[in-house]
N, C-alpha and C positions, 0 to 999 in steps of 0.2 A: 504494500500500500504506500501511496505517496502522502506526505504530510505537508500541507501548504501553510507557509508563514507569510503574513503581510506585515512588513516592518518599516520603521522610519528611524531617522536620526534619534538616538535615545534622549537627547536634550529636548528636541522638539516634541517627542512623544510625551515626556513628563509635563511639559508646559500645557499641551493639549488636554492631557488627562486631568490635570489640576482644574482647568476651567470647565471641562465637561462635567465633572462630578460636584462642582461647587453649587450648593443648594441656593435656591432663590431666597429662602428665609426659613426660620426654624419651624413655623407652623406648616409651611408648604412641605418641608422635608418630612415632618412627622406624619402628615396626612397622605403623602404620595409614596414615600419610600420608608415605611416603618421598619422594614428589615435592615435598612442601612442607618437608621436614625442615630443610634448611640455612637457608632464609629465615625460617621461624618460630622456629627455635632461635636465630638471630642476634638476633631482636627480643625474644622473650619470656624467653629463658633466658641467653644470653650477656650481655644487658643486663638490669638489674633492673626490668623492665616487667611484673611479674605482675599489677599492679593499675592501674586507670585513673589514680588520683591520683598514683601513683609515676611513671607514664609522663610525665605533664605536669610534675610538680614536678622530677623528676630530669632527664628528657630535654629538655623544652622550656624550663624555667626555670633549670636548673642548680643546683637546691637538693637537699635531702635528702628522702627519702620515709619510708615506714612503718618502716624499719629504722634511721632516724637516720643517724648519721655512718658506719655500717658500709659504706655504698656510696659510693665515690668517684665523682665525676662525670667520666667519660671523654669526650674530644672525639668519639671514635668513636661512642659511644652517643648523644650529643647529635645527631650528624649523622644517625644512623639514625632517631631520634625525629622530626626535622624532615622528612626525606625521606618517611617513612611517612605522616605526616599530609598532606603536600602531594601524595602520589601520584606522586612522581618517582622512587622506587625501589621495587622489589617486595619487600615483606615480608608483612604480612597482605594476602591477595588482595582483599578488599573495599575496602581503602583504596587499593590501586593502581588497580583498575578502578572509578574513582569517577564522579561525575556529569560531570565535564569529559570524561572518556574517552568515555562513551556519547553525550554531546551532540555533541562534535566528530566522532564517527564516523558521524553521520547523513548521508544524502544531502542535498544542498542543498534540495531541494523536498519532503522527507519530511513526511508528515502525522503530527503527534504527538498522542496521546491520553494522558492522565495520570490515574492513581489516586493520591491522597494518602493515605498510611497513616492520618493523623489524621481523615480524612473518607472512609474506605473505602467505606462503604455508599452514601452519596450519590453519590460519583464513579462507583462501579461501575454504579449504576442509570442515571446520566446517559449513560455510554458505551454501555451495553446498548441504551438507547433510541436513541442517536445512530446506531448501526449497524443499526437496524431490529429490535431484539429487544423483549421485553416491558417494560412500564413497571413500575418498582418490583419487579423480580424478586427482589431481595435485601431481606429484612425483618429487623427486630431479632430476631425469633424464630429465623430460620434462619441468621443471620450467624455466630453463635458456633460452630455445628456445621460450617459451611462453611469456617471459617478458625480451626482450633484453634491455641492457642499452646503451644509446648513450651519449658519453662524449662530450658535447658541447664545452668544453674548447679547445679541439684539433681541432675544426673547425674554430676558430676565425682567422680573418685576420687583426685584429687591433693590431698594434705594441705595444700600451700601455698596452695591455693585455698579449701578448706573452712574453714580457719582464717583468716578475712578480718579484717584489722585495721581495716577501715572499716565504717560502718554498713550499707552495701548494696553490691552488686556494681557499680552504676553511680555510686557516690559520687564527686562532684567538689566541691572547695571553691569558693568564689566566685572566689578568685584563679586557680585552675586552669581554671574555666569561662571566665573572661575570656581567659586565655592560649590555650586551645584554640580559642575562637571567632576570635581574632586570626589564628591559623595556618590556620583553615578559611575565611578570608575569600574567597578565590578559588573555593572549592567552594560557598560560599553564593551567589556571583555566578552560577555555572553552574546551581545549583538554581533560582534565580529566572528564568534564561533558559528553562529547561525549562517552568516554570509559564507564562510569558508566551507560549510558543510552542504551548501545548496548545489544541487546537480545542474541547475540552469544558469548559474553564474560562473563566469570565468575569472581568471586572475585580474584582468584589467578592470572588470566591473567591480570586483571587490575592492581593489585599490581606489577606484573612483569614489566609492562610498566612504572609505576611510579618509580620503583627502577632503571630502565635503565635511565630514565630522571634525576634522582638524581645524577648519575655519572657525568653528564655534568653541570647541573644547581644547584646542591647542595640543599640548603634549599628552593629554590623557587619551587622545585618539590612538596613540601608539603604545600605550601600556598593555601588557599581557598579564595573565593571571599570576599573582605573586608580586607584581610591581606596585599595586595600589596601596594606599595608606591603610586600608582596612582589608581584613581577610574576606575571601569569598564566603558569603553566609552558608551555613549548613542548613539546608531546607528539607532534610529527610522527613521531619514531622509534617511539614506542609504537603509534601508529595503524598505521604501516607494518608493524610486527612482528605485530600481532594482528588487524588488519583488512585489510591489504593495500593500503591507500590512505591519503592524507593530506589529502584535501579538507576544509576547515574550513567550519563553518556560517556563512553570510553574515549579517552584522549586521542587514541589512534584514529577514531572516526572523524575527528576534527582536523588532525594534522596530515592525514593520509591523502592519497590520490593527487600527489604533487603534479604529475603530468597532466591530469585533467584540469586542474586549476589554472595551469599556465597556458592551456589551449584557448586561443582567442575566439574560437567558434563554439556555439552551444553544442552539447553532447547529442549524439544520435539517440533515437528512441530505444 
């Protein structure tokens, strides 16, 4: 069986996930998503993490955010901020079920196909051809209609979100970008493992994505497992709870097939 991943730059993924799960308000959250109420309330409301920049500045760096000294930095909120970005405690769902979770949950000999969000049309067409479908089935003309983008930001009714103190919903200062990439280091490692294991991506395409990541995360785009400031989390308990097994992907499956990775053409079916 083939396992299909749809991935994107880990920094952009976490920005999007943060905004996607941010509730409109406490009553809205409780009424519409009671199953997520306690976890999202703890992250977005009990801690002052209404905005990306505040999450990083207050939670990860221990500084003040958009409201200045009004918010005291509590150890509890700093702990929540760190565990959320590492995926080691369950607050926003997309942060908890991260690349590491999906990668380590694969069977050892699984065949991986990957669509990179930044190269969606080309990767889609490569996979379509790889599995025996039409060549260039997705075109610039039909791509936008096939994959519409919904801007959740414009649908919010929460005044604390509509009155945004920053220039854009995804705003991060250079300092915050560096700090978030540092904490995302192991997630970046897992992202690169997925790319390297993908049957439809060649060496040049993988390097293309790492180069793009380097533009936002600098040196962290080149870190490998063991280089990060924090150890790769042990997620055996998470895998057991949500997958029912704890088998980890073998390193050989990621590092192997050197000849295939360096072939600039997509593999034959």
